[in-house]
C-alpha positions as CSV (number, residue, x, y, z in Angstrom):
1,M,-16.8,58.7,84.9
2,T,-15.2,61.3,87.5
3,D,-12.8,59.8,90.2
4,F,-13.1,61.9,94.0
5,N,-11.6,60.8,97.1
6,I,-13.1,60.4,100.5
7,L,-10.4,61.7,103.3
8,I,-11.6,60.8,107.0
9,C,-9.6,63.6,109.4
10,D,-9.6,67.0,110.9
11,I,-11.3,69.6,108.6
12,T,-9.3,71.8,110.0
13,Q,-5.8,70.3,109.4
14,C,-6.6,70.0,105.6
15,T,-3.5,71.8,103.6
16,H,-6.3,71.0,100.1
17,D,-6.9,74.7,98.0
18,A,-10.2,75.4,100.3
19,I,-12.4,74.0,102.5
20,V,-16.2,73.5,101.9
21,N,-18.1,75.1,105.3
22,S,-21.5,74.2,106.2
23,A,-22.8,78.1,107.5
24,H,-24.9,79.6,108.8
25,E,-26.8,82.1,106.9
26,S,-25.1,85.3,108.7
27,L,-22.2,83.7,108.7
28,L,-21.1,83.8,112.5
29,M,-19.5,81.9,114.2
30,G,-21.8,78.4,115.3
31,S,-21.4,75.3,117.0
32,G,-20.1,71.5,115.3
33,V,-17.5,72.2,112.6
34,C,-18.6,75.4,112.1
35,G,-17.3,76.3,114.9
36,A,-14.0,73.9,114.9
37,I,-12.6,76.4,111.8
38,H,-13.6,79.6,112.8
39,M,-12.2,79.2,115.6
40,A,-8.5,77.0,113.9
41,A,-9.1,80.2,111.0
42,G,-8.9,82.8,113.9
43,R,-11.0,86.2,113.9
44,E,-10.0,87.7,110.6
45,L,-12.3,84.6,109.1
46,E,-15.7,86.3,111.0
47,K,-14.9,89.7,110.1
48,E,-14.4,89.0,106.6
49,C,-17.5,86.8,106.7
50,L,-19.1,90.0,108.4
51,E,-17.3,93.2,106.5
52,R,-17.2,92.1,102.2
53,Y,-20.7,89.3,102.5
54,G,-22.9,90.3,105.5
55,Y,-24.8,86.5,104.9
56,C,-25.0,83.5,102.7
57,E,-28.5,82.9,101.5
58,I,-29.6,79.7,101.3
59,G,-28.2,77.2,98.7
60,K,-25.9,79.6,97.5
61,A,-21.9,79.9,98.9
62,V,-19.6,82.9,99.9
63,I,-15.3,82.7,100.2
64,T,-13.0,83.9,101.7
65,Y,-9.6,83.4,103.3
66,A,-8.7,80.8,105.4
67,Y,-6.2,83.0,107.6
68,M,-4.6,80.9,110.2
69,L,-5.8,77.3,108.3
70,P,-3.6,75.2,106.7
71,C,-5.8,75.7,103.3
72,K,-6.1,78.7,101.1
73,Y,-9.6,79.7,101.4
74,V,-12.9,78.2,102.9
75,I,-15.8,78.4,101.1
76,H,-19.4,78.8,102.9
77,T,-22.4,77.7,102.1
């Protein structure tokens, strides 16, 4: 049996190791939660997404630094 917790909070304030972003395939800043994550992280997040990866295939994931977010990483999927 695996334990898990459900949190109801502002994802941009989470201090865990990583948060998960429901990203567009282009990895560009979108609206909603994706937009909020990019806005809170700062321009460096989108820059890393574009320069390091360029895109993320549907069903795949990439990981970036979190920059100005309180967590360490953002997993984009």
